[in-house]
C-alpha positions, 0 to 999 in steps of 0.5 A: 725916694732914697738912693741906696749907697753901696761901696765901690768895686773892691780891688783884690788887695783891698778885699784881703785887707778888709777880711783881715781887719774884719777879724781884728780884736778892735771891735770898731775896726772889725765892724767897719771892715765887715760893713764894707764887705757886706756892702760889696756883696750887695747888702743895703745899709738897712740890712747891714745895720741890723747885722753889725748893730749900727745905725743905717746913717753910720753905715752910709757914712763909712761906705761914703768914706771908704768910697772916697779913698 
C-alpha cells in the first residue's frame, strides 16, 4: 500500500512566500508553489496533479524536496 506524501507544516513566512510565488509569471515556479500550498491544505498528490496538470510522481518529488529544506 502506498504511503501518502504531504508537505511539512509551513511557517507563516513560508506560506506568504509561497503565495507570492504562486502568482509568479514563471509558470513552473507558480505551479510548484501552488502544489506545496495545496499539499499543506491536505490534498493528496493525485488531487494536486489533476489541479496543476502534473504527474503525481512529479508532485511527490517537489513535496519531498520542499520538506528537505
